[in-house]
C-alpha atoms as a printed R data frame, in Angstrom:
    type eleno elety resid chain resno       x       y       z
1   ATOM     1    CA   ALA     A     1  18.936  -5.940  31.551
2   ATOM     2    CA   THR     A     2  18.538  -3.251  28.970
3   ATOM     3    CA   LEU     A     3  18.976  -3.350  25.130
4   ATOM     4    CA   THR     A     4  20.493  -0.247  23.638
5   ATOM     5    CA   VAL     A     5  19.079   0.893  20.516
6   ATOM     6    CA   GLN     A     6  20.542   3.118  18.281
7   ATOM     7    CA   LYS     A     7  18.225   4.761  14.960
8   ATOM     8    CA   GLU     A     8  17.756   6.705  12.337
9   ATOM     9    CA   ASP     A     9  14.834   8.052  10.162
10  ATOM    10    CA   TYR     A    10  15.017   8.617   6.509
11  ATOM    11    CA   GLN     A    11  14.885  12.064   5.100
12  ATOM    12    CA   GLY     A    12  15.007  12.635   1.270
13  ATOM    13    CA   THR     A    13  13.354  13.484  -2.559
14  ATOM    14    CA   TYR     A    14  12.377  10.532  -4.049
15  ATOM    15    CA   ASP     A    15  14.778   9.158  -6.996
16  ATOM    16    CA   GLY     A    16  13.083   6.041  -7.691
17  ATOM    17    CA   LEU     A    17  15.584   4.225  -5.762
18  ATOM    18    CA   ALA     A    18  14.902   2.206  -2.616
19  ATOM    19    CA   HIS     A    19  15.200   3.645   0.874
20  ATOM    20    CA   SER     A    20  15.602   2.399   4.940
21  ATOM    21    CA   ALA     A    21  16.072   3.749   8.118
22  ATOM    22    CA   SER     A    22  18.898   2.384  10.156
23  ATOM    23    CA   LEU     A    23  18.536   0.580  13.245
24  ATOM    24    CA   THR     A    24  21.031  -1.432  15.576
25  ATOM    25    CA   VAL     A    25  19.967  -2.883  18.832
26  ATOM    26    CA   LYS     A    26  23.077  -3.927  21.413
27  ATOM    27    CA   THR     A    27  23.035  -5.956  24.057
28  ATOM    28    CA   GLY     A    28  26.389  -3.923  25.540
29  ATOM    29    CA   LYS     A    29  28.649  -6.883  25.552
30  ATOM    30    CA   PHE     A    30  31.299  -7.405  22.581
31  ATOM    31    CA   LEU     A    31  29.357  -8.229  19.420
32  ATOM    32    CA   THR     A    32  26.342  -9.357  20.832
33  ATOM    33    CA   TYR     A    33  23.108  -7.960  18.868
34  ATOM    34    CA   ALA     A    34  19.178  -8.110  19.427
35  ATOM    35    CA   LYS     A    35  17.276 -10.386  16.775
36  ATOM    36    CA   VAL     A    36  14.866  -7.409  15.220
37  ATOM    37    CA   TYR     A    37  11.347  -7.934  13.941
38  ATOM    38    CA   TYR     A    38   9.806  -5.286  11.543
39  ATOM    39    CA   SER     A    39   6.546  -4.276   9.921
40  ATOM    40    CA   ASP     A    40   5.233  -1.665   7.447
41  ATOM    41    CA   SER     A    41   1.772  -2.272   8.443
42  ATOM    42    CA   VAL     A    42   0.911  -3.432  12.261
43  ATOM    43    CA   THR     A    43   2.446  -2.399  15.572
44  ATOM    44    CA   VAL     A    44   5.100  -5.371  16.371
45  ATOM    45    CA   SER     A    45   4.543  -6.790  20.000
46  ATOM    46    CA   GLY     A    46   5.425  -9.879  21.824
47  ATOM    47    CA   GLU     A    47   2.435 -11.555  21.036
48  ATOM    48    CA   ASN     A    48   3.109 -11.432  16.620
49  ATOM    49    CA   TYR     A    49   6.401 -11.119  16.323
50  ATOM    50    CA   HIS     A    50   7.111 -14.338  15.514
51  ATOM    51    CA   ASN     A    51   4.995 -13.745  12.300
52  ATOM    52    CA   MET     A    52   7.200 -10.657  11.388
53  ATOM    53    CA   LYS     A    53  10.097 -10.236   8.897
54  ATOM    54    CA   THR     A    54  13.722  -9.351   9.781
55  ATOM    55    CA   ALA     A    55  14.850  -7.420   6.935
56  ATOM    56    CA   MET     A    56  14.621  -3.790   7.697
57  ATOM    57    CA   PRO     A    57  11.666  -2.821   4.974
58  ATOM    58    CA   SER     A    58  12.579  -0.166   2.430
59  ATOM    59    CA   PHE     A    59  10.265   2.178   0.257
60  ATOM    60    CA   THR     A    60  10.576   3.457  -2.831
61  ATOM    61    CA   LYS     A    61   7.456   5.833  -3.349
62  ATOM    62    CA   ALA     A    62   7.044   9.718  -2.140
63  ATOM    63    CA   GLY     A    63   5.033   9.531   0.909
64  ATOM    64    CA   SER     A    64   5.610   9.359   5.003
65  ATOM    65    CA   HIS     A    65   6.456   5.358   6.081
66  ATOM    66    CA   THR     A    66   6.100   4.320   9.580
67  ATOM    67    CA   VAL     A    67   8.223   1.042  10.367
68  ATOM    68    CA   TYR     A    68   7.465  -0.780  13.636
69  ATOM    69    CA   TYR     A    69   9.989  -2.742  15.156
70  ATOM    70    CA   TYR     A    70  10.232  -5.420  18.275
71  ATOM    71    CA   ALA     A    71  14.286  -6.196  19.050
72  ATOM    72    CA   VAL     A    72  14.536  -9.837  21.214
73  ATOM    73    CA   CYS     A    73  17.854 -10.830  23.216
74  ATOM    74    CA   ASP     A    74  17.953 -14.022  25.530
75  ATOM    75    CA   SER     A    75  18.012 -12.308  29.649
76  ATOM    76    CA   TYR     A    76  17.450  -8.741  27.769
77  ATOM    77    CA   GLN     A    77  13.955  -7.006  28.450
78  ATOM    78    CA   PRO     A    78  12.776  -6.463  24.713
79  ATOM    79    CA   VAL     A    79  12.259  -3.146  23.029
80  ATOM    80    CA   SER     A    80  10.090  -1.398  20.830
81  ATOM    81    CA   GLY     A    81   9.444   1.064  18.653
82  ATOM    82    CA   THR     A    82   8.799   3.059  15.199
83  ATOM    83    CA   LEU     A    83  11.615   4.302  12.484
84  ATOM    84    CA   SER     A    84  10.236   6.775   9.520
85  ATOM    85    CA   VAL     A    85  11.177   6.762   6.607
86  ATOM    86    CA   ASN     A    86   9.916  10.337   4.890
87  ATOM    87    CA   ILE     A    87  10.250  10.439   0.909
88  ATOM    88    CA   GLN     A    88   9.059  14.077  -0.688
89  ATOM    89    CA   PRO     A    89   7.933  14.172  -4.052
90  ATOM    90    CA   ALA     A    90  10.627  15.100  -7.032
91  ATOM    91    CA   PRO     A    91  10.475  18.603  -8.536
92  ATOM    92    CA   LEU     A    92   9.156  18.546 -11.870
93  ATOM    93    CA   LYS     A    93   8.650  21.069 -14.353
94  ATOM    94    CA   VAL     A    94   6.452  21.048 -17.245
95  ATOM    95    CA   THR     A    95   6.365  23.840 -20.214
96  ATOM    96    CA   PRO     A    96   3.909  24.199 -22.615
97  ATOM    97    CA   PRO     A    97   4.815  24.931 -25.700
98  ATOM    98    CA   ASP     A    98   5.235  28.497 -27.173
99  ATOM    99    CA   ALA     A    99   2.559  29.850 -29.655
100 ATOM   100    CA   GLU     A   100   1.918  33.164 -31.606
101 ATOM   101    CA   LEU     A   101  -1.913  34.133 -32.392
102 ATOM   102    CA   THR     A   102  -3.299  36.550 -35.149
103 ATOM   103    CA   TYR     A   103  -4.490  39.976 -33.216
104 ATOM   104    CA   GLY     A   104  -8.627  39.066 -33.069
105 ATOM   105    CA   ASP     A   105  -8.232  35.494 -33.207
106 ATOM   106    CA   ASP     A   106 -10.120  33.601 -30.729
107 ATOM   107    CA   PRO     A   107  -7.431  32.835 -27.951
108 ATOM   108    CA   ALA     A   108  -9.891  29.929 -26.844
109 ATOM   109    CA   ALA     A   109  -9.254  28.606 -30.325
110 ATOM   110    CA   LEU     A   110  -5.787  28.329 -29.782
111 ATOM   111    CA   LEU     A   111  -6.124  26.524 -26.519
112 ATOM   112    CA   SER     A   112  -8.363  24.181 -27.823
113 ATOM   113    CA   LYS     A   113  -5.983  23.201 -30.431
114 ATOM   114    CA   LEU     A   114  -3.455  22.606 -27.633
115 ATOM   115    CA   GLN     A   115  -5.844  20.640 -25.976
116 ATOM   116    CA   ALA     A   116  -6.230  18.009 -28.576
117 ATOM   117    CA   ALA     A   117  -2.220  17.715 -29.312
118 ATOM   118    CA   GLU     A   118  -2.158  17.327 -25.567
119 ATOM   119    CA   GLN     A   119  -2.942  14.075 -25.532
120 ATOM   120    CA   THR     A   120   0.236  12.425 -27.109
121 ATOM   121    CA   GLN     A   121   1.639  15.194 -24.336
122 ATOM   122    CA   GLU     A   122   4.570  15.557 -27.364
123 ATOM   123    CA   GLN     A   123   3.756  19.152 -27.451
124 ATOM   124    CA   LEU     A   124   5.282  19.417 -23.375
125 ATOM   125    CA   SER     A   125   8.105  19.694 -22.301
126 ATOM   126    CA   PHE     A   126   9.132  18.142 -19.059
127 ATOM   127    CA   SER     A   127  12.391  18.333 -16.960
128 ATOM   128    CA   GLY     A   128  13.235  16.784 -13.456
129 ATOM   129    CA   PHE     A   129  12.226  12.819 -14.189
130 ATOM   130    CA   VAL     A   130  14.561  10.669 -12.279
131 ATOM   131    CA   ASN     A   131  15.970   6.961 -12.652
132 ATOM   132    CA   GLY     A   132  14.587   6.900 -16.218
133 ATOM   133    CA   GLU     A   133  11.309   7.534 -16.028
134 ATOM   134    CA   THR     A   134   8.977   9.391 -18.114
135 ATOM   135    CA   ALA     A   135   5.996  11.488 -18.753
136 ATOM   136    CA   GLU     A   136   3.915   7.784 -20.161
137 ATOM   137    CA   SER     A   137   5.292   5.663 -17.053
138 ATOM   138    CA   ALA     A   138   5.123   8.761 -13.914
139 ATOM   139    CA   LEU     A   139   2.252  10.579 -14.832
140 ATOM   140    CA   THR     A   140  -1.569   9.402 -13.442
141 ATOM   141    CA   GLY     A   141  -3.242  12.339 -14.006
142 ATOM   142    CA   LYS     A   142  -2.564  13.178 -17.632
143 ATOM   143    CA   THR     A   143  -5.444  15.075 -18.239
144 ATOM   144    CA   VAL     A   144  -4.230  18.556 -18.725
145 ATOM   145    CA   ILE     A   145  -5.901  22.479 -19.263
146 ATOM   146    CA   PHE     A   146  -3.904  25.106 -21.226
147 ATOM   147    CA   ALA     A   147  -4.980  29.313 -20.392
148 ATOM   148    CA   THR     A   148  -3.729  32.342 -21.387
149 ATOM   149    CA   ASP     A   149  -3.974  35.569 -19.629
150 ATOM   150    CA   TYR     A   150  -4.881  36.929 -23.248
151 ATOM   151    CA   ALA     A   151  -8.231  38.191 -23.866
152 ATOM   152    CA   ARG     A   152  -9.625  38.564 -27.393
153 ATOM   153    CA   TYR     A   153  -8.817  41.779 -28.708
154 ATOM   154    CA   GLY     A   154  -7.050  42.296 -26.007
155 ATOM   155    CA   THR     A   155  -3.234  44.591 -26.645
156 ATOM   156    CA   SER     A   156  -0.813  43.381 -28.717
157 ATOM   157    CA   GLY     A   157   1.734  41.712 -26.973
158 ATOM   158    CA   SER     A   158   3.471  38.464 -24.993
159 ATOM   159    CA   TYR     A   159   0.818  36.701 -22.943
160 ATOM   160    CA   GLN     A   160   1.744  33.774 -20.500
161 ATOM   161    CA   ILE     A   161   0.297  30.067 -21.787
162 ATOM   162    CA   THR     A   162   0.191  28.098 -18.498
163 ATOM   163    CA   CYS     A   163  -0.901  24.673 -18.027
164 ATOM   164    CA   THR     A   164  -2.553  22.257 -14.546
165 ATOM   165    CA   GLY     A   165  -3.910  19.193 -14.502
166 ATOM   166    CA   LEU     A   166  -0.934  16.830 -14.344
167 ATOM   167    CA   THR     A   167  -0.603  14.744 -11.526
168 ATOM   168    CA   ALA     A   168   2.428  11.949 -10.576
169 ATOM   169    CA   ASP     A   169   2.354  10.327  -7.258
170 ATOM   170    CA   ASN     A   170   6.110  10.602  -7.046
171 ATOM   171    CA   TYR     A   171   6.404  14.506  -8.159
172 ATOM   172    CA   SER     A   172   5.417  17.786  -7.213
173 ATOM   173    CA   ILE     A   173   4.186  19.203 -10.542
174 ATOM   174    CA   ALA     A   174   5.188  23.459 -11.309
175 ATOM   175    CA   CYS     A   175   4.267  24.714 -14.965
176 ATOM   176    CA   GLN     A   176   6.386  27.007 -16.513
177 ATOM   177    CA   PRO     A   177   4.752  29.151 -18.635
178 ATOM   178    CA   ALA     A   178   5.082  29.396 -22.142
179 ATOM   179    CA   VAL     A   179   5.327  31.999 -24.306
180 ATOM   180    CA   LEU     A   180   2.119  33.535 -26.669
181 ATOM   181    CA   LYS     A   181   2.609  36.176 -28.764
182 ATOM   182    CA   VAL     A   182   0.176  38.281 -30.351
């Protein structure tokens, strides 16, 4: 006899919560289900299923995760396969502070000043952290590089201040440019 498999992969955006795929394996008889064994690291087979967990693995971190399963039930042919849990990074916007510069001043001095202040990241504005996370808890790469499109002795007006260098495992980071008034 053959077991009936109903499976549903998970696809979502990082929210700081645990997510899993869904799997039901039935015999076809009323209220008779197969016993399912799971692994998130190795293929589950007839040789190793006794060493595996019977609870579906769940995942919190962004990334593509594979769940291997093996289902058994007396008098039925075992079934095996994989499920996917795909958690996309959450969008995170970071904005450097607006600034002013006197015509003729070197923008490199301003950028150095911002760079020094950045060490505590108090000068940056963040939008998009989830589940109570902060820059301190979520960022893995915290070295910010500031840049501007203004060149010394350029035309007076408004220019952009941008930043790069921040990284986070669970976020897709985009810099929202700030304004540099000259």
